[in-house]
C-alpha positions as CSV (number, residue, x, y, z in Angstrom):
1,M,147.9,80.5,46.7
2,E,148.9,84.4,46.5
3,N,147.9,86.4,50.1
4,K,144.6,87.8,49.8
5,K,142.5,89.3,52.0
6,Y,139.2,87.7,51.4
7,Y,138.5,84.0,50.0
8,S,135.6,83.0,48.1
9,I,133.8,79.5,49.3
10,N,136.1,77.8,46.6
11,E,138.9,79.6,47.4
12,A,139.1,79.2,51.2
13,C,138.3,75.1,50.4
14,A,141.3,74.8,48.4
15,H,143.0,77.4,51.2
16,I,141.9,74.6,53.8
17,G,141.4,71.6,51.9
18,V,138.6,70.3,52.8
19,G,135.4,69.7,49.6
20,K,132.9,72.3,49.5
21,S,129.9,70.4,51.7
22,T,132.2,69.9,54.4
23,F,133.0,73.3,54.1
24,R,129.8,74.2,54.6
25,T,128.6,72.7,57.3
26,M,132.2,74.4,58.6
27,M,129.9,77.8,57.7
28,T,127.1,76.9,60.2
29,R,129.7,76.2,63.3
30,P,129.4,79.5,65.6
31,G,131.4,82.1,65.1
32,F,132.4,80.7,61.6
33,P,133.8,84.0,59.9
34,L,132.2,85.1,56.8
35,V,130.6,88.3,54.9
36,R,127.5,87.9,53.4
37,V,127.9,90.2,50.8
38,S,124.8,89.9,49.4
39,P,122.1,87.4,49.3
40,R,124.2,85.5,46.9
41,R,127.9,85.7,47.4
42,I,129.7,85.3,50.8
43,V,133.5,85.6,51.3
44,I,136.1,84.7,54.3
45,P,138.5,86.6,55.6
46,A,141.4,85.4,54.8
47,D,142.9,86.0,58.9
48,L,139.5,85.8,60.5
49,L,139.9,82.1,58.7
50,D,143.1,81.4,59.5
51,A,142.9,82.0,63.4
52,W,139.6,80.1,63.6
53,M,141.3,77.0,62.5
54,E,144.2,77.6,64.6
55,A,141.1,77.5,67.6
56,E,139.4,75.1,66.2
57,T,142.4,73.5,65.9
58,E,143.3,74.2,70.1
59,R,139.4,73.3,71.4
60,Q,139.4,69.8,69.4
61,S,143.0,69.0,71.2
62,N,141.6,70.4,74.4
63,M,138.5,67.8,74.6
64,R,141.0,64.8,73.5
65,G,142.6,65.3,76.9
C-alpha cells in the first residue's frame, strides 16, 4: 500500500489485516485515532494508527506477564 497520510476505514482494515466489524469495535476503544470529517465520513491518520497499534501491542503483552 502506498504511503498515505489518512486511511479510509477499508484502507485501514487492509493495512492492519482485520475485518470491518473488528475494526469498528477497535474504533470504540479509548484513544483510538480517528477524525470525523462529516457525520458519515471518518478518516484515520496513518501515523497515529501505527503508533496506536504499537502501544496496544505493548499494553497487551504487558498484561500477559
